N, C-alpha and C positions, 0 to 999 in steps of 0.2 A: 314499156314505156317509162313507167315511172323508175324501175330498175336502172335501164339505162342512162336517166337525168342523174338520179343518185351517183354512177358511176362515172360519171363527167366530173361531178363537182368535187368529188373524192380523189380523182386525178387533177384536177384545178389546185386543190387545197395542197397535195403533195409536190404538184410542180414548181407553186407561185413560190417567189422567191421570198424567203423571210429574211427581214432584216435585223440584225444582231446589234446591240450596242457594245462596241469594241473599245477596249481601253487604247487609246491614243499613246498611252505611256505608263511605265510603273514606277512605283517608290516601292524599293525592297526594304524593310526595315529588320533589323538586328537587336534583340533585346538584350538585357543586361542580366548581369548575375541573379539567380533566382528568380530569373523571368520579371526580374523588373522592368518595367515599362510602362509611358502613360498614353494607352492604346489611345484615348481619345485625342489627345496631341497630336499623335500621329497622323490618325485618319483625318483631323483637320489642316494638317499640314499638307498632306496628299492630293483633299479635294479642293484645297484653295489654288491648287494649280489643274484642277482637272483631270489627275491620275488615279487611276487605278492604285491599290495598295496593297499586300499581305505582309505579315511580319515573320520571323522566325527565331527561336533559341539563339545565343550566341555561338552554341555548339552545333548549330544546322548547316555548315557552308555545304556539305554537299547535298544537301537536300534543298537549297537555294541554287545551288549550281544547275542542279535537274534543271528547276523551274525557269531560271533564266534562259537555258538551252531551248525550252518548249515555246516561251514567247516570241514575239516577231515584231515587239514596239520597241522602242528606247526604254532605258530605264536606269532610274537614279538608287544608288546604295545610299542607304542612312543607319548608321550606329550609335547606339545609345548605351553609353557606358561600356561593358565589357565587349558590347557590339561593335563599338570602334574597332576592339582588336583584330573582329572576326573581318571588318570591311579591309582592314589595312594585310589582312593576312590573304585575303582573297585577291587583292591587287596583287601582293607579289609574287604569289600563285601564275599569274597571267592567265588566268582560265575564263575571266569575264572582262567586259569592256564595257563599263556603264558610261551613260551620258555626263554623270555627275556623282559628285559624292557629298554627303552632309555628316559629318558628326556631331555628336552633342552629349556633353559629360565625361569624356573620355578622360581618363586615370594621368596624370603628371607624368607616368615612365612612357606612356603608348606613343611610339612614333605616327603622329597623322600627319606628317608632311608629305603629300600627294604631287608635289610638284614634279618628280621626276617622271610621272604615269602622263602627263599633259591634258590631263583632264579637268572641267572646272571643279572646285570644292570650297566648302566652308566648314572652318572648325570652331564651336562654339562651348568655352571650357566653364564648368561651376566652381566652386571651391576646391572640388577635389585634383581638378587639374593646377592649380596654382606651382608654379615650376615649369610649367609645359613648355618645352622650346620649339615645338612646332606653330606654324603662322595660324592664328586663331583670335576670337573676341574672349575675352575674359568679363564673366557676369557675375556678380559678388549675388548669388544663391546660391540655396540648398539644390544638391541633387536630387531629391525629388521632387523639385518646381522646375527644373531648367528645363525641359522639353515645353511647359507649357509657355514656359517665357520665350524661347525661340522663336515657337510659331506665333506668338503675338509679334515680335520683332518681325518677322517675316512678311506679316500678313498686313504692316504699312509699309514695307518694301516696296520698292515698283516692281522689283525682279526677283521673287525668292531664291532663284540659283538657276 
């Protein structure tokens, strides 16, 4: 009798639906050269939108594409510094279709004008982006602080992106 009850309990536990917190959307970030990246600012940015987040090195676009293929929810691309080049290259190759894009600290020679892709985007440039011809907001801050400054700006914005 006890064995039968134990079997029923185990069966019920195995068959009971398990609720798992799923991500409603993702922010997929690309770090800068030499892995320069304010991970805390990036995490705060994603968290304020209630998005899950993951970052990749600027050279890891293939791994990021594999990740994108596995997720079933909308995603945003976030490129910091050299990672902005990765975002631009991925869009140019046409294998990803993010919900939106944000670049932070792109160098002045990187084309981050994403109008031709028909997706919402924002660019934030620091001093290293002076002379940049792509649309965006220029901030008079050091490269090492720009991610935090942008996160603070967007935290006070009605809609981050």
